Each structure stands twice: as structure tokens, then as C-alpha cells.
C-alpha positions in Angstrom: 2.6 14.9 -9.5 2.7 17.7 -12.1 4.7 20.0 -9.8 8.2 18.7 -10.4 11.3 20.0 -8.8 12.5 20.4 -5.3 9.9 21.0 -2.7 10.1 23.6 0.1 11.9 22.5 3.3 8.9 23.6 5.3 6.5 21.4 3.2 3.9 19.7 5.5 4.4 16.1 6.4 2.5 13.3 8.2 4.4 13.0 11.4 2.7 11.2 14.3 5.0 8.2 14.8 7.7 8.3 17.5 10.0 6.0 15.6 11.0 5.6 11.9 8.2 4.6 9.5 9.0 1.2 8.0 6.0 0.6 5.6 3.0 2.5 4.2 0.0 1.4 2.1 -2.6 3.5 0.4 -6.1 2.2 1.0 -7.5 0.7 -2.2 -11.1 1.9 -1.3 -10.3 5.4 -0.4 -7.7 7.6 -2.1 -7.4 9.9 0.9 -6.5 7.1 3.4 -3.0 5.7 4.2 -1.8 3.2 6.8 1.7 3.2 8.2 3.7 0.8 10.4 6.6 2.0 12.5 9.4 1.0 14.8 7.3 2.5 17.6 5.3 -0.8 17.4 2.1 0.9 16.3 0.1 1.0 13.1 -1.5 4.4 12.3 -4.3 5.2 9.8 -4.3 8.7 8.4 -6.9 10.7 6.4 -5.2 13.1 4.1 -7.4 16.2 3.4 -9.1 16.3 0.0 -6.8 19.0 -1.4 -3.6 17.7 0.2 -1.8 18.9 3.2 -1.6 22.6 4.1 -0.3 21.8 7.6 1.7 18.9 9.0 -0.7 16.1 10.1 0.0 14.8 13.6 -3.3 13.3 14.5 -4.1 9.8 13.0 -7.7 8.7 12.6 -6.9 5.6 14.6 -3.8 4.1 16.3 -3.7 0.3 16.2 -1.7 -1.1 19.1 -1.1 -4.8 19.5 2.5 -5.6 18.3 5.2 -6.0 20.8 8.0 -5.2 18.3 8.4 -2.9 15.3 5.8 -3.2 12.5 7.5 -3.7 9.1 4.5 -4.6 6.9 1.0 -3.2 6.4 -1.4 -4.4 3.7 -5.0 -3.4 3.1 -7.5 -6.1 2.2 -8.2 -6.0 -1.5 -12.0 -6.3 -1.4 -13.3 -5.7 2.1 -13.6 -2.1 3.5 -11.5 -1.2 6.5 -9.7 -4.5 6.9 -6.0 -4.1 7.4 -3.2 -6.6 8.0 0.0 -5.8 9.8 3.1 -8.0 10.5 5.8 -7.2 12.9 9.2 -8.4 14.1 7.4 -10.2 16.9 6.6 -12.7 14.0 2.9 -12.0 14.5 0.3 -11.1 11.9 -2.7 -9.1 13.1 -5.8 -8.4 11.0 -7.7 -5.3 12.2 -11.1 -3.9 11.7 -10.0 -0.2 11.2 -13.7 0.9 11.5 -13.7 -0.2 15.2 -10.0 0.0 15.9 -10.0 -3.7 17.1 -7.6 -6.5 16.4 -9.9 -9.3 15.3 -7.4 -12.0 14.2 -4.0 -12.6 15.7 -1.8 -15.2 14.0 1.1 -15.2 16.5 2.2 -18.8 16.4 2.6 -19.6 12.7 6.0 -18.0 12.1 9.2 -18.9 14.0 11.3 -16.4 12.2 11.2 -12.9 10.6 8.4 -12.4 8.0 9.8 -10.9 4.8 6.5 -10.1 3.1 2.8 -10.9 3.1 0.4 -10.9 0.1 -3.4 -11.2 -0.1 -4.9 -13.3 -2.9 -7.3 -11.7 -5.4 -10.5 -12.0 -3.3 -8.7 -11.7 0.1 -9.6 -15.2 1.4 -6.0 -16.3 1.8 -2.6 -14.8 2.5 0.8 -16.0 1.6 4.0 -15.2 3.5 7.7 -15.5 2.9 9.9 -15.9 6.0 13.5 -16.0 7.0 13.2 -19.8 7.7 13.0 -20.2 3.9 9.4 -21.3 4.0 6.5 -20.0 2.0 3.2 -20.5 3.8 -0.4 -20.2 2.5 -2.6 -19.2 5.4 -6.4 -19.0 5.8 -6.5 -16.2 8.3 -10.2 -16.6 9.4 -9.7 -20.3 10.1 -6.3 -19.5 11.5 -4.7 -22.4 9.8 -1.8 -23.1 7.4 -3.3 -24.4 4.1 0.0 -25.2 2.4 3.7 -24.6 2.9 6.9 -25.2 1.1 10.3 -25.6 2.9 13.4 -24.3 1.2 11.4 -22.5 -1.5 14.7 -21.0 -2.5 17.8 -22.5 -0.8 19.8 -19.3 -0.4 20.0 -17.5 2.9 19.1 -14.0 1.5 15.6 -12.6 1.7 12.7 -14.0 -0.4 9.4 -12.5 -1.6 6.2 -14.3 -2.4 3.0 -12.9 -4.0 -0.3 -14.3 -5.1 -1.3 -14.0 -8.8 -4.8 -13.5 -10.1 -5.2 -17.2 -10.9 -4.3 -18.3 -7.4 -0.7 -19.4 -8.2 2.2 -18.0 -6.2 5.2 -16.2 -7.6 8.4 -16.1 -5.6 11.8 -14.5 -5.9 14.9 -15.6 -3.9 18.4 -16.9 -4.1 19.9 -20.3 -4.9 22.5 -22.0 -2.7 25.2 -20.5 -4.9 23.6 -17.0 -4.3 22.2 -16.7 -7.8 18.9 -14.8 -8.0 15.9 -17.0 -8.8 12.3 -16.6 -9.6 9.7 -19.4 -9.4 6.0 -20.1 -9.9 4.1 -22.5 -7.6 0.7 -24.1 -7.4 -0.4 -23.9 -3.8 -2.4 -27.1 -4.2 0.8 -29.0 -4.9 3.9 -27.2 -3.5 6.3 -30.2 -4.0 7.8 -28.9 -7.2 7.6 -25.5 -8.8 5.7 -25.0 -12.1 8.7 -23.0 -13.3 12.1 -22.0 -11.8 14.5 -19.6 -13.5 18.0 -18.6 -12.5 18.7 -14.9 -13.2 22.1 -13.6 -12.3 24.5 -13.3 -9.4 23.7 -9.8 -8.1 22.9 -9.6 -4.4 20.0 -7.1 -4.4 16.6 -8.6 -3.3 14.2 -8.8 -6.3 11.0 -6.9 -5.5 8.0 -8.1 -7.6 5.3 -5.7 -8.8 2.4 -7.5 -10.4 -0.3 -6.2 -12.7 -3.2 -8.7 -12.5 -4.9 -7.2 -15.6 -2.1 -7.9 -18.1 -0.5 -10.7 -16.0 2.9 -8.9 -16.2 5.4 -9.1 -13.3 8.0 -6.3 -13.1 11.1 -7.2 -11.0 13.1 -4.4 -9.5 16.3 -5.3 -7.7 17.3 -3.2 -4.8 20.5 -1.4 -5.9 20.0 -2.5 -9.5 19.6 0.1 -12.3 17.2 -2.0 -14.3 13.6 -3.3 -14.2 13.0 -6.7 -15.9 9.5 -7.7 -16.8 7.9 -11.1 -17.5 4.5 -12.3 -18.7 2.9 -15.2 -16.8 1.0 -17.6 -19.1 -0.6 -21.0 -19.0 2.0 -22.6 -21.4 5.6 -23.6 -20.9 7.9 -21.9 -19.9 5.0 -20.2 -17.9 7.2 -17.2 -17.0 8.1 -15.5 -20.3 10.9 -12.9 -20.3 9.6 -9.7 -22.1 12.3 -7.0 -21.8 14.5 -5.0 -19.5 14.4 -1.3 -18.8 17.8 0.0 -18.0 19.0 3.3 -16.6 22.2 4.7 -15.3 21.5 5.2 -11.6 20.7 2.4 -9.1 17.3 2.4 -7.4 17.0 2.8 -3.6 13.4 1.7 -3.6 10.4 1.6 -6.0 6.8 2.5 -5.9 4.0 1.5 -8.3 1.1 3.6 -9.5 -2.3 1.8 -9.3 -3.9 1.1 -12.6 -6.5 3.8 -12.4 -3.8 6.4 -12.0 -2.4 5.7 -15.5 -2.9 7.7 -18.6 -5.0 5.5 -20.9 -4.7 8.0 -23.8 -0.9 7.5 -23.9 -1.2 3.7 -23.7 0.6 3.8 -20.4 0.5 0.3 -18.9 2.7 0.9 -15.8 4.3 3.8 -14.0 7.1 3.4 -11.4 8.4 5.9 -8.9 12.1 5.2 -8.5 13.7 6.4 -5.4 17.2 7.9 -5.7 19.3 9.3 -2.9 17.9 12.8 -3.3 14.9 12.5 -5.7 12.0 10.4 -6.8 11.8 9.8 -10.6 8.8 8.6 -12.5 9.5 5.8 -15.0 6.7 5.3 -17.5 6.0 2.1 -19.5 3.9 2.5 -22.6 2.9 0.3 -25.5 3.3 2.2 -28.7 0.0 2.2 -30.8 -0.8 4.0 -34.0 -4.5 4.4 -33.2 -5.8 7.1 -30.9 -8.7 4.9 -29.9 -9.1 3.2 -26.5 -7.1 0.0 -26.5 -9.3 -2.6 -24.8 -6.6 -5.3 -24.9 -4.2 -3.1 -22.8 -6.9 -2.1 -20.4 -9.3 -4.9 -19.4 -11.7 -3.9 -16.6 -9.7 -3.3 -13.5 -10.4 -3.3 -9.8 -12.2 -0.1 -8.9 -12.3 1.9 -5.6 -15.6 0.5 -4.4 -15.3 -2.2 -1.7 -17.1 -5.4 -2.5 -17.7 -6.3 1.2 -17.9 -4.6 4.5 -15.4 -5.6 7.2 -18.0 -7.4 9.3 -19.1 -9.5 6.3 -15.6 -10.6 5.6 -14.9 -11.5 9.3 -18.1 -13.5 9.2 -16.7 -15.6 6.4 -18.0 -14.0 3.1 -15.7 -13.7 0.1 -16.0 -11.4 -3.0 -13.9 -10.6 -6.0 -13.0 -7.0 -6.7 -15.7 -4.8 -8.2 -14.3 -4.0 -11.7 -14.5 -0.7 -13.6 -13.7 0.3 -17.2 -10.9 2.8 -17.9 -12.4 3.6 -21.3 -12.9 7.3 -20.5 -9.9 7.5 -18.0 -10.5 7.2 -14.3 -12.8 9.9 -12.9 -12.4 9.9 -9.1 -15.7 9.9 -7.2 -16.2 12.1 -4.1 -14.2 10.9 -1.1 -16.3 8.4 0.9 -15.7 6.5 4.0 -13.6 7.5 6.8 -16.2 9.8 8.3 -18.0 6.7 9.6 -14.8 5.4 11.1 -14.6 7.9 14.0 -18.2 7.3 14.9 -17.6 3.6 14.7 -14.6 3.7 16.9 -16.5 5.6 19.6 -19.6 3.3 19.2 -17.4 0.3 19.7 -15.6 1.2 22.8 -16.0 -1.5 25.4 -18.9 -0.8 27.7 -18.0 0.8 31.1 -18.4 -1.9 33.7 -17.4 -0.4 37.1 -19.9 1.8 39.0 -17.5 4.7 39.3 -16.9 4.4 35.5 -20.6 4.7 34.9 -20.8 7.8 37.1 -17.8 9.4 35.5 -18.6 8.3 31.9 -20.9 11.3 31.0 -18.4 13.8 32.5 -15.5 12.1 30.7 -17.5 12.1 27.4 -18.3 15.8 27.9 -14.6 16.6 28.6 -13.5 14.5 25.7 -15.9 16.2 23.3 -14.9 19.6 24.6 -11.3 18.8 24.1 -12.0 17.5 20.7 -14.0 20.6 19.7 -11.2 22.8 21.0 -8.6 20.8 19.0 -10.9 21.0 15.9 -11.3 24.8 16.4 -7.5 25.2 16.8 -7.0 23.2 13.6 -9.5 25.3 11.7 -7.9 28.6 12.9 -4.4 27.3 12.0 -5.6 26.4 8.5 -7.4 29.7 8.1 -4.2 31.6 9.2 -2.2 29.4 6.8 -4.6 30.2 3.9 -4.6 33.9 4.7 -0.8 34.0 4.8 -0.7 32.3 1.4 -3.2 34.8 0.0 -1.1 37.7 1.3 2.1 36.2 -0.2 0.3 35.7 -3.5 -1.0 39.3 -3.4 2.5 40.6 -2.9 3.8 38.4 -5.6 1.1 39.6 -8.0 1.8 43.3 -7.3 5.5 42.6 -7.9 4.8 40.9 -11.2 2.5 43.7 -12.2 5.3 46.3 -11.5 7.7 44.2 -13.6 5.0 44.1 -16.4 4.6 47.9 -16.1 8.3 48.4 -16.6 8.3 46.3 -19.7 5.2 48.2 -21.0 7.1 51.5 -20.4 
């Protein structure tokens, strides 16, 4: 993040999908792990090396195959390790145990039309979805049932978004019949009438909500807008309080949001966006000016940390748990990378047992072949990386000697 400016054309990338990548999500319990969904109908989970990429990464840790059409949404479970949700244009939602590479829940008959977005609630016991049929549904994925739904959440035909808030209410953005942008707050226990409904303006960009559960602030970024509006959600009327608008000159193509533990608490930074332009990505930093240099507890209540509260198996068996919270008083100190080492072993352990006689005879040979191939691939990878590092060192040596020559000229 500190190396600003244009990156080299040959910069390594993660490039294993055979179609365009439509959505990505960093794992909340492992800062090196990222899930991606693609037009090639697969979901892939990647482990980024501890010090970043030195070579392009083409081998995912696991490929999750189960959708029959492109996969437009991926979302990690907020509190259970290795649980990942994906939603595709086949109108199906699949919940995976990434540790075993298996699809454990398949909700393929709940949506009759395209799913615009999916959001987990705070403890990951429910999900809410917004769909092209203008319905918002609250679903219990483990019971595979719809707990609540609202027809015509917003009457307009353009896309909606729905997200869970920390208190269990649902916040939606959409369009009125007159194509005005709206935002609304709903109680899932009674979806008849919204708690609050506000008209915004007549722009046609879809409003993307970014929510901070610690401060209860929602930031709304319109696609194609050049502003970010933010609101505080409270228990008193009007429930959704307008705070302010950040305006800039250029419109945003898209927007990313830094997790809370990536913020600079010494500068009272409460949110950081990454705004996508046509040719660049620009950080936008929101700070609350304070005179004191001391840690501001009111701005930084304990926040969800990187430890998972549950294992995947516990969640699939029906357990729930709130996020494990950490203090940001001394800034966030990342722990050593955990996790995904187990995953490969898990995946191999959980392959279905061979059942045909011939399979049983061939199994050891296949396993030996596979491990040989794996070892060779690993060796290749190590040799490539070694070569890459050596090249870098050679280049740096040349650069150093050039600079030393220049220094010597100045000295003379």
C-alpha cells in the first residue's frame, strides 16, 4: 500500500480462472487467503505467499465446482473457519466447507430470478438476499428455509442491495417506481412496513452500502457517482441519520473497503475506501479530527478479530457464535499466518473412499504418482522462485554499483 505509482506491466497476478473474475472476498480469518468467483462457473480459493507474489499464482488451494452458470458472488462466513458462500446466475446459493472442498448446503429452489447480493448476519446464523424479483429474503441456510421475505422492497426495476446490521435489522438500497434512489431499514420479524424509508435523488447508479458495525455508520457509494454519503443508524427516529457527503471530481467505477484492523488508529482513521478509476485505484481516508494524541475508545470499540469463533464442522452441526473481539488500542499487530496448511491435508483426507476393486488396486499407485507429480511441481516452483530472487539480487547489485559510480562522480 505504501508503494504508490504505476506498477510494472510484468507484475505477478493470480490467474487460474479461464473466464473473467466477477467477485472476490478476503478471508476474515486468514489475511493470506482470498476466494474468487468467475464466469467459468467455479469458485477458487487462493493462498497468497506471506511476503506477496514474486511469481504469478496459477494453482489455487482448492477449486469448488457445483454451479452450472457463472458465479457472481462469494462471501466468507463471519465467524466460522473455512465456511464460504457462493451465489451464481443459476439462482443457486451453495455453502462450502473449504477445508474438505465439499458443497454441504445447496439452496437452489429459493430464488426464481437473479440474486443481486447476499449478506451474512453478525453471527452467521442467517443470510439475507436481494433479488431481481424485487424480493428481500431472510434465509436460515442450515434449516434450508425462508424465515421472512418482503415483496416489492423497492418498487423500481433497477438493482437493489440488502445487508444485515449488527442488531439484526436489514438495510436496503433500491429505486422507487419513479426511479428515485431510496434507502430503507427493516425489522426481519415484521417486514410489512419499513422502520424508515428515505428518498435520495434521481441518479441511476446503484447504491452500494458499506457498513461499519462498530460505529453503526453506513457509507453509500453510487456506481458512477463522484460522492460518498454516510449515515448513522440509531434507535431513535428518524433511525437513519444523514451525517455528511464526501465529494470528489471523478466518478467511481467501483469501491473497496479496508477492514477495521487495517486502519491507522493513531490518526483517528475510521474508514478507508479504495476508489477505482479507469486507470488507477485511489485511497480515500475518513478521519475524525481530535486534539488529543491518546487512543480514542469511542471511535474504536473492540472489533472482530482474525480468530474464528467456530470450526466449519461445528457450524454445520448447528452451533452459533458471535465474532471474537479484539482491542485496537495498540494498533493491530498481525499474528503469524495460520490455517490453510491444514486445508490440503483435509481435502486429501476427505476424498470419497475408493469403492471399486480396480480402484483399490490402483489407489496406492495413483497416490504415489500424484505425490511424485506434486513434489515435482513443488520443486519447479521453488526453483522458479529461487531464480526469480537471484535475478532480483543481480539487478539490485548492478543498480547499487551504478549508484555508487554516480556517488563517486559527485564526490570527485
